N, C-alpha and C positions, 0 to 999 in steps of 0.2 A: 214594346221595349222602351226603356227610358232614353231620353235624349242626352246629349253630352254638352256640358257647359262650355263656353269659350274658355280658352286656356289662360285664365287670369286668376290671380290670388284675390278673390273677391272677399269683402268683409261681410259674410253672410252668417248670421247667428254667432257661433263661437269660432268662426274661421280665423280670427286674429286681425291684425292690422292689414289694410290693403297695400298691395305692392303694385308698382307701375309696370314691371316687366312681365310678359306672358310666360307661362310655363312651357317648356319644350314638349313636342309630341313624343310619344313613347319611343319611337324608333331613333330619336336623336339623343336620348338619355345615355350617359356613359355606362359601359359594362363594368360591374364590380362583382367579382366572384365571391368576395367576403362581405360580411355585414358592413354597411356604410358607417363611418364614424359619426355618432350622434352629435358630436361637438364641432363638426365641419359644415359650414354654411354651403349652400348650393353654389355660391360664387367662389368657393375655395378658401374663404377666410376661416380661421380657427377661433372658436369661442373660448375666451380666456377668463371671463368674469361672470358672476351670477347675473349682473345687470344685462349683459349682452345676451345671455341665454334667455332671460325673461322677455326682453324687448325685441329681440331679433330672431334667434334660432327657434324658440318655442312657437311663436306665431307662424314661422315658415313651415315647420313640421306639421302643424295642424292643417295648414292649407294643402300641403303635399298629400297627406293622408286622405283629405276630403276629395281632392281633385283626381287622384290616381286610384283610389281604392273604395272608400266607403260612400262617397257622395256627400253633398253639402247639406248641413243641418239648416232647416228654416230658422228664422229668428224665434226666440222665446215668445209665446203667444201673448203674454201680458194680461190674459183674462182668465187665469186659472181659478176655478171655484170648486169647493169641496162640500159635500153634504154627507153627514154621518147618518147612514140609513138605519143602523142598528148598533147598539152597544150592550154587551153582556159582561158584567163584572164577575160572573161566576165561572169563567172559563178555567179549565183544569182544576176543578174543585175549589175555586175561589182564589187561585194563585195569580190569575191574570184577567185583564179586561180585553175582550175581543171586539173590535170595531170593524164594521163593513162600511167603507167610505167610497162614494161615487165622486170621481174627479173629472170635471169637464173643462174644456179649453178649446181655443182655436175657433174655426168656423162653426156655426150653429149645428150643422149636420155631422160634424166630425165625431168619431167614436169616443166613448168615455172609458175611463179606467175604473174598474171595480177593485179597489184595494182592500186587502185583508191586513189588518194591523192588530197584533197581539202584544200587549204591554204588561210587564210585571206589576202587580198591585203593591207589593212591599218593596220599596226602593227609597234611597235617601234623597232622590231628586229626579229630574228628568232622566230618562233611560237612554243609553246608547242603543242604536238600532242597526240590525242587519237587514237590508232590503235586497230584493232580487225578483227576477221573473220566474214563474213556474211554468211547467209544460202542460199540465192537464187540469188546471182550474183551482181556484181557492178551496173548493170543497174537497179536493184530493189531499190537502196537506194537514187537515185536522179532522177529528171525529166530531162533527157537529151537523146534525141534520138540517139546521136552519140556514147554513151558509149557502148563498145563492149559487146556482149553476151558471156557468158561462153560456151565452146564447150564440156565440160566434162559431165558425167552422174550426174544427180541431183535428190535429193529426191523430192517427190511430194510436190506441193505448188502452190501458185498463179502464173499463167502464165507458169507453167511447163507442157509440153505435152510429153508423152512417155519418161519421165525422161530427157528431154532436155529443156533448157531455150528458151522462145519465147518473142517476143515484148510485149505480153500481160502482162508480169511481170514488165514492166518498171514503176518505182516509187512506187511499191506496198509496199515497206518497208521503205518509207520515215519517217514515224512517229517512227519507231523502231530505227532510227539512228539520226534524228534531226540535220542533218549536217548544215543547214543554221543557226539554233539557236546556234550551236557550233561556227561557224564562227563569229557570232555577239558577242560572248563572247571572241573572240580572239584566239580560238583553231583551229588548223588544225585537219583533220580527215583522217586516212588512213585505207583502208579496202580491203580485197580480199575474194573471195569465197573459203570456206574451201575445196571444191572439187578440187581446183587447186593442192593442195598437196596430198590429198587422198579422192576420192569420198567415201561417208559414206555408204559403202556396207559391207556385212559380209564376206569379203575376202580381199586378199592382191595381187590381180592379176593386179591391175591398180594403178595409183598414184605413189607415191615415192617409195613404198616398193620394187618392183622388181629390183630397181636400186642400192640397197645397199646390201653388203655382211654381213653376221654374222661373228663375229671374228672366225677365223679358217676355215671358209667356202671356198671351192675351186670352187664351181659352183654358178652362179647367183641365187639369191633367196632373200626372205624378211629378212631384218635385224630384230633382236629380239626387236621389239617395236610395241606397239599398235597404233591405229589411233590417239588417243589423244596426245601421245608423238610426232607423226609425224606432227600433226598440230602445236604443240608448236614449234617444230624445224623449221617449215615454218615461224612462226612469228619471230623467231630469224634471219632468212634470210631477212625479211623485216627490222628489226632493222639494219642489215648490210648496207642496202641502206639508211635508214633514217638518220643515223649518217653522211652520206656524202652529204646530200641535204642541201644547204645553207639556204633554207627557214625554216628549222626545227632546233629547239634547241635540241641538242643531250642529254642534261642533264634533259630534261622534256618530256620524252616519257612515256605515260600511256598506259596500256594494258586493254582493255575491252572485255567482251564476255558475251553472254546470254546462259544459259542452258549448253549444251555440249560445246559450245564455251567458256562459262565461266569457266568450268573445265580446258579448255585449257589455258585460260588467266592466271589463277593462277599458273599452272605448268610452263608456259613460263616465268613468272616473277621469280619463285623460282629458275630457272636454268639459268637466264641471268640477271646479275646485271646492265646491261645498261638500263633495264626497271625500271623507277623511281617509278612507282606506279601501283597497280593492282586494277581493277574494275570487279571482277567476280560477275555477276548478276544472282541470282536464280540458282546457279550452282549445288547444291544438291549433291547426292551420287557420290563418285568418284571425287569430287571437293572440295566444301566448307563445306559439311555436314559430320558428323561423320559416319564412317563405323560401329561403335558400337552405332548405333542409339537406343534411348529409345522412339522414337515417333512411335506408331503403324500405323500411316498413311504415314510414310516416306518410300521412296524407300530403298531397302536393297542391299547389295553386291551380294547376290544370284540372285535377280531379275535383276539387271543391267547386270550381266554377262550373264544371259540367253537371255536377249533382245538385247544386244549389245556385242557379244563375241569378236568383233574385236577392241574394244576400249582399251583394256588392254592386257598385255602379258599373256602367258599361265600359269604362276605361280599364278596369282591373283585368278583364278577360284578355286584353292585349298582352299581358305579361305571361300567359300560359306557357309559351315556348321560350320566354326570355326573362325569367325572374331576375336574372342578374342585372337587368336594367332598372329595377325598382330603385328609386332614389332614397329609400329607407328600408328598414326591415322591422320586425315587430318589437325588437328591443327599443326602438325609437318611440313606440307607443307607450311602453313602460316608462321611458324617460319623460314623457309628457305628464305623467302622474307626479313626478318629483316636485317637492320633497316628501310627498305623502307615501305611507307604506304600501307595499304590494306583496302578497303571498301567492306563490304558484304551488298547487298541490296536484299530485298525480298518482297513478297506479302503474306498477311495473309491467303488467300485461297489456296495458293500453299504449302500445308503441305507435298506433295510429296518431296519437296526440303528441308524439315525439317528446317524452319526458326529458331526455338528455339535451335536446335542442332548446327546450324551455329553460333549463338551468343555465345554459350558455347565454341565452338572451338576458337573463338577470345580470350575469357578469358583465355583459356588453353595455347594459344601462348604468352600471355602477359608477363610471366616471362622471356622469351628470349629477348623480346624488352626492358624490364626494365634492364636486364643484360647489354645490349649494349648501354644503356643510351638514348634510342630513344622514351621514353614515352611508351604508350601502349593503352589498352582499358580503357577509363575514365568513363565508365558506369558500375554500379554494377548490374543493372537489364535491361532487354530489354526495349527499349523505346515504348511508346504508338504507335499504328497503325496510320500512317499519322502524327506522332509527329515530334519532333526536330531531325535533323540529329545528330548522335553522330560523331563528326568530329575530334576525337583524332587520333593518328597515326594508331591505329586499329579502324576503323569506322564501323558504323552499321546504317541501316535505313530500316524501314518496312512500307509498305503502304497497303491500301485496294486493293482488286482485285485479279487477277489470274496470271498465268504464262505468262508473256509478257514483252515487253520493250516499254515504253511510253515516251512522251516528259517530263512528270513529273519526270521520272527516270533520264533522261538526265540532267535536272536542278540540281538534287542532285549530280550526277556524277561530274558535273563541279563545283558546290559549294565546294565539297570535294577537287577537284584538285586545285581550287583557293587558298584554305588555305594551302594545303600540298606542292604544287609545288613551292610556293613562297619561301619556305625554301631552294630551290635548285637554 
């Protein structure tokens, strides 16, 4: 089990400016039945200017999320290297170039990211890109017999045998990614298997964790971060590469993820301002839904910590029976993305992900966006199922159906990107 950092607002990686005062233990945090005000400092001061938000409240929230929930990001490694292993300009009948890129970083023995990047061939300039983690390997998102199979441990799924990827999984997740349709819309797509950074197991013996030290630690061992933070940090390493690729517009990088990968996409965007737009899809508890849920059908903090103890740090479990003591809620994570656009997308039968609570989270983040002059949530009530996309800076859409990603979802993702990324 991971150790707990001293209760200090440490300047670790993206944690923000250091603070002198220690953070209180969980049992001493005040009880708040409703969502905390994102513009209210821990010491009770009200944030009234954009400068105060950026210099004081935003760094404070970043530190709070790391200390009490996700764990602390290690510093950026500074030694990111990329090797294009293969490039095929005939992808999708010549409409796109497919690249397989190996990204290395950190300690020599640390795992590497195998990135799949598909870029439209006909475009007026560098392409906008939607990046994100996939569940079952790069070979699953396209029909290409040459795409390398992951070699890491993998959760059960189509084409997975004995927790290893096989050729039977090739192309099984095409509809969940709609890469050719994205190319037709002028977008590049970049994806890698989340297990490249950390296989989704209930321990920290493999993946990136054993290669980083906790602050003050003298022996190798896991940094104080859960798997979701590790995945987000891996997405940051992909951004390190994408901003150097001449085929990609570095000002138009969107981050997508479904379910647990959606939780990761929102966290990655909150802690990396190079990500221009966030598309967390059906991300639910620990991501886009409120920890203080009022939906009896929704997942709770206690349930998610029991089912996935490795996703968060050791402090978060202390809120299982007292979520009202959290000094933030997930609307504050949305606020950390401000002024950049965020779209929440859901399905009405997926009440586990709390679609209504997610909509209320966007409304609760709206004051921060308005303070920064970025617009906000332009809908007062949830849209009808299958109705019009709310395409304001804080966007929302809900469809019929269950927990899944469909070509219909991708059309909505790209419609939102079309409107919001044009501003950049």
